[in-house]
C-alpha positions in Angstrom: -42.9 68.7 -36.5 -40.6 70.9 -34.5 -39.0 73.9 -36.2 -35.3 74.2 -35.2 -32.3 75.5 -37.1 -28.7 74.5 -36.5 -25.6 76.4 -37.7 -21.9 76.4 -37.3 -22.2 77.6 -33.7 -24.6 74.9 -32.6 -23.2 72.6 -30.0 -23.4 68.8 -30.1 -25.5 68.6 -27.0 -28.1 70.9 -28.5 -28.5 68.6 -31.4 -28.6 65.6 -29.0 -31.4 67.2 -27.0 -33.4 67.7 -30.2 -32.9 64.1 -31.3 -33.1 62.4 -27.9 -36.4 60.6 -28.4 -35.2 59.3 -31.8 -32.0 57.9 -30.3 -33.4 55.7 -27.6 -33.1 52.0 -28.4 -31.2 52.5 -31.7 -28.0 50.7 -32.5 -25.6 53.1 -34.2 -22.1 52.5 -35.7 -19.8 55.5 -35.8 -16.4 55.4 -37.5 -13.4 57.6 -36.6 -14.1 58.1 -32.9 -10.7 59.3 -31.6 -11.1 61.7 -28.7 -11.6 65.3 -29.9 -12.9 64.5 -33.3 -16.3 64.8 -34.9 -17.0 61.0 -34.6 -16.2 61.1 -30.9 -18.6 64.0 -30.3 -21.4 62.3 -32.2 -20.8 59.0 -30.3 -20.7 60.9 -26.9 -24.0 62.7 -27.5 -25.9 59.7 -29.0 -24.8 57.5 -26.1 -25.8 60.2 -23.6 -29.3 60.3 -25.1 -29.9 56.5 -25.1 -28.5 55.1 -28.3 -26.5 51.9 -28.2 -23.2 53.1 -29.8 -20.6 51.0 -31.5 -17.4 53.0 -32.2 -14.4 52.3 -34.4 -10.9 53.6 -34.1 -7.6 53.0 -35.8 -5.6 52.1 -32.7 -6.4 50.2 -29.5 -5.3 53.2 -27.5 -7.7 55.5 -29.3 -10.6 53.1 -28.7 -9.7 52.8 -25.0 -9.5 56.6 -24.6 -12.7 57.2 -26.4 -14.6 54.5 -24.6 -13.4 55.8 -21.2 -14.2 59.4 -22.0 -17.7 58.6 -23.3 -18.5 56.3 -20.3 -17.0 58.8 -17.9 -18.9 61.8 -19.1 -22.3 60.2 -19.6 -24.7 57.8 -18.1 -24.2 55.6 -21.1 -25.1 52.0 -20.3 -24.1 50.4 -23.6 -21.0 51.3 -25.6 -18.9 48.9 -27.7 -15.6 49.7 -29.4 -13.8 48.0 -32.2 -10.2 48.4 -33.4 -10.0 48.9 -37.2 -6.7 47.9 -38.7 -5.4 48.7 -42.2 -3.3 46.3 -44.4 
């Protein structure tokens, strides 16, 4: 087991590097993936390190922006998005 400690100054990519071998081949659903938020950062890093990521957003525009940003900044080969609507 590797000893590593994360704190408030740890960047998302550092966590991704640590978890990279555990992400490959996993299908992960992440909610609240608007660009700039925590969900977006999690989706970006997991996709970068080989996870199959399924994101959800509240608006079609948010989903499109997040998908484009994730695919544009990574070598992500598999990303799906889904619009979540409220009644």
